[in-house]
C-alpha positions, -999 to 999 in steps of 0.1 A, spaced: -84 573 -72 -105 550 -73 -84 528 -93 -58 526 -62 -91 520 -40 -100 490 -60 -71 475 -64 -61 481 -26 -95 459 -21 -81 438 -46 -50 433 -23 -71 428 6 -94 403 -7 -65 383 -25 -49 382 16 -80 372 36 -78 340 13 -70 307 34 -51 277 25 -90 258 18 -92 287 -8 -62 279 -25 -67 240 -23 -101 248 -39 -87 267 -65 -63 238 -72 -86 210 -72 -100 227 -101 -72 232 -120 -64 195 -111 -100 191 -126 -93 206 -154 -58 191 -164 -74 155 -160 -105 166 -182 -82 180 -210 -58 147 -207 -86 126 -212 -105 144 -241 -78 172 -253 -78 158 -287 -115 159 -294 -116 199 -285 -106 226 -306 -85 253 -296 -123 274 -282 -131 245 -260 -98 243 -244 -97 278 -238 -135 274 -221 -122 246 -202 -96 262 -183 -110 301 -185 -138 280 -163 -110 271 -139 -109 313 -131 -144 320 -132 -158 288 -112 -128 299 -92 -133 334 -85 -174 325 -80 -166 296 -50 -143 323 -33 -171 346 -33 -199 328 -28 -187 296 -9 -219 274 -11 -208 267 -48 -177 249 -37 -195 219 -23 -219 219 -51 -192 218 -75 -177 188 -58 -208 170 -63 -215 178 -94 -179 161 -104 -184 133 -85 -217 121 -94 -211 127 -126 -181 111 -134 -199 81 -111 -223 82 -135 -206 83 -172 -181 56 -156 -217 36 -153 -218 36 -187 -187 20 -192 -190 29 -225 -221 15 -241 -251 40 -242 -275 7 -238 -269 5 -200 -288 34 -193 -314 12 -193 -300 -17 -179 -276 -6 -153 -293 -3 -120 -275 30 -109 -283 48 -141 -318 38 -149 -330 53 -115 -308 82 -107 -279 93 -130 -282 89 -167 -294 124 -179 -332 117 -182 -331 98 -148 -311 127 -129 -334 157 -146 -361 137 -137 -353 140 -99 -348 178 -106 -380 182 -117 -392 163 -82 -376 182 -64 -384 215 -73 -416 209 -74 -416 197 -35 -393 224 -31 -423 250 -42 -446 230 -19 -425 235 10 -411 270 7 -450 273 5 -458 257 35 -426 274 56 -441 308 45 -476 302 63 -464 281 91 -438 306 101 -414 274 104 -373 282 96 -370 244 100 -396 236 71 -375 264 55 -343 250 56 -358 221 42 -370 239 11 -337 253 9 -319 220 8 -347 204 -17 -339 234 -40 -303 228 -37 -303 194 -41 -325 202 -76 -300 220 -90 -275 192 -80 -294 166 -98 -301 188 -125 -263 200 -134 -255 162 -130 -282 155 -157 -267 181 -186 -230 163 -179 -241 129 -181 -261 141 -213 -233 159 -224 -211 125 -227 -247 109 -237 -245 127 -269 -209 112 -277 -217 75 -272 -243 81 -298 -216 95 -319 -184 116 -318 -201 140 -343 -236 145 -330 -219 149 -295 -225 184 -281 -226 212 -253 -265 200 -238 -277 236 -243 -290 233 -281 -328 229 -282 -360 240 -261 -358 206 -234 -320 215 -223 -326 253 -222 -351 246 -200 -332 229 -179 -307 250 -178 -331 280 -170 -344 259 -141 -309 256 -125 -296 294 -134 -329 307 -121 -328 284 -87 -289 295 -83 -297 332 -84 -324 327 -60 -300 309 -34 -276 333 -41 -300 364 -27 -316 342 -9 -283 336 17 -271 372 11 -308 390 19 -321 361 46 -356 361 23 -362 326 25 -398 336 27 -397 345 -14 -390 311 -24 -426 302 -29 -426 331 -53 -398 319 -75 -402 287 -76 -432 288 -91 -418 304 -123 -395 273 -119 -423 247 -112 -441 265 -146 -405 257 -163 -410 223 -149 -443 216 -165 -429 226 -198 -401 203 -196 -426 176 -184 -451 182 -211 -422 184 -240 -410 152 -227 -441 130 -224 -463 144 -248 -442 157 -273 -413 134 -271 -385 160 -280 -364 149 -247 -337 131 -270 -305 139 -283 -301 155 -317 -274 164 -335 -270 200 -341 -280 218 -374 -253 242 -391 -258 273 -374 -254 262 -340 -222 241 -348 -200 269 -331 -183 280 -303 -201 310 -300 -232 290 -291 -216 278 -258 -208 317 -246 -243 328 -258 -270 308 -248 -253 302 -210 -252 346 -207 -283 346 -221 -304 322 -197 -284 340 -168 -301 372 -181 -337 352 -182 -327 339 -150 -323 372 -130 -352 386 -146 -378 360 -135 -359 365 -100 -373 400 -104 -407 393 -116 -412 372 -86 -397 396 -60 -422 423 -80 -451 403 -73 -443 397 -36 -438 435 -37 -473 442 -48 -491 419 -21 -468 436 3 -479 469 -4 -512 462 -4 -511 443 31 -510 410 20 -486 391 37 -470 420 48 -462 403 83 -446 372 68 -428 387 34 -397 412 38 -402 452 36 -406 470 6 -376 487 5 -359 451 8 -379 439 -19 -374 468 -39 -332 467 -38 -334 429 -48 -354 437 -78 -333 463 -89 -300 440 -81 -315 414 -104 -329 438 -130 -293 453 -129 -278 414 -133 -298 403 -157 -297 432 -180 -260 430 -181 -260 397 -189 -288 397 -214 -261 426 -229 -236 408 -232 -258 376 -248 -269 402 -271 -232 413 -281 -227 376 -288 -259 367 -305 -247 396 -329 -211 384 -335 -223 345 -341 -251 359 -363 -221 374 -384 -203 345 -387 -233 320 -392 -253 342 -416 -229 373 -431 -245 400 -412 -245 411 -378 -281 422 -374 -310 409 -400 -341 422 -380 -349 384 -377 -383 377 -354 -361 361 -327 -337 394 -328 -364 419 -332 -376 405 -298 -345 405 -279 -339 442 -291 -375 448 -275 -366 431 -244 -334 448 -243 -349 482 -246 -377 475 -217 -353 467 -193 -335 497 -201 -362 517 -196 -367 499 -162 -337 510 -150 -333 544 -163 -363 553 -145 -351 536 -109 -315 549 -113 -316 584 -134 -357 595 -125 -354 579 -88 -386 558 -96 -400 534 -69 -434 520 -61 -462 496 -74 -453 509 -109 -415 493 -116 -428 457 -97 -457 459 -124 -432 466 -151 -408 441 -136 -440 414 -142 -450 423 -175 -414 423 -183 -416 390 -180 -444 382 -201 -426 403 -225 -396 381 -220 -412 346 -223 -425 355 -255 -391 364 -268 -378 331 -255 -410 308 -265 -434 325 -282 -419 338 -311 -408 300 -320 -444 292 -315 -461 317 -342 -432 334 -359 -401 318 -382 -369 337 -392 -336 323 -392 -339 309 -355 -366 282 -369 -347 252 -357 -357 265 -323 -396 255 -331 -418 235 -305 
């Protein structure tokens, strides 16, 4: 019975699609075919599958969440413009005006950093000034930061191939790149819920987490001089990386959002900013949805990681510190969801749990690399 209802809903959804929706999907397909015609010879069968699978994924996402359409168009156009500026010569990154100041990977990511910090300050100004216009500016700054960050990653991908064909790889392989990815995914998840719940007042809380990640990116770039493109170590030379890492960071981003909402919940529960922030039931529902999404993707990422480990090291699980702490993170949020869904628990306890959960997740992501050693030692600071 439910299956019939689901099929009916799917048919109804398809019928509601306009020619603009189908035009968007065809544009994605045309872009994939163009990329395949230009770079298909450099792709293995898995990469070709990812390329055309992304048409389905981003097609559905653009149908479901229409703001993704102009974002994807902007990323494609600006990335192609930046790539074209190189003219096949990596040295032009420090010579050509548009590359030096806007569209080289380093320049675009620095713009992302600046825009995220500005967005954070503007969200807080909007909250205290009760200004809808200022809030709209903050949202626009956040979308702009996401745009520039993805452009930076796309151009960085091309730059890695300009260094040498055997060096080229998707830019999600080291701490610099994955912190950029974390900023982008966390901001995107927040922007989705901002539109759905009309909760622009939460932007300052969520963007504080993103700005902390920006601080790490800046430190890693200027103090450690570790933002350069490096060849992949053998364990990372796998198609599993292309799906394991993004799934992991969707989970991390959603957990970060839940922690920020948990912080807001605790303030409202104590009567602080209660007249400016959403009601407790809205915050509770948003926290629950964020952890549910994060848990689903983190579970997928953990399974994919086990399959990757079997291929790289000969076993699905080795109790490596990174794997052990990933299990701790999974159990932590599994317990949170159990208490929320099965036991019906609500209130400040779960908000505190979401906040502490982010600390646990942060240690699993970064702390393990700092203080422990194991099979994942290539991720050290």
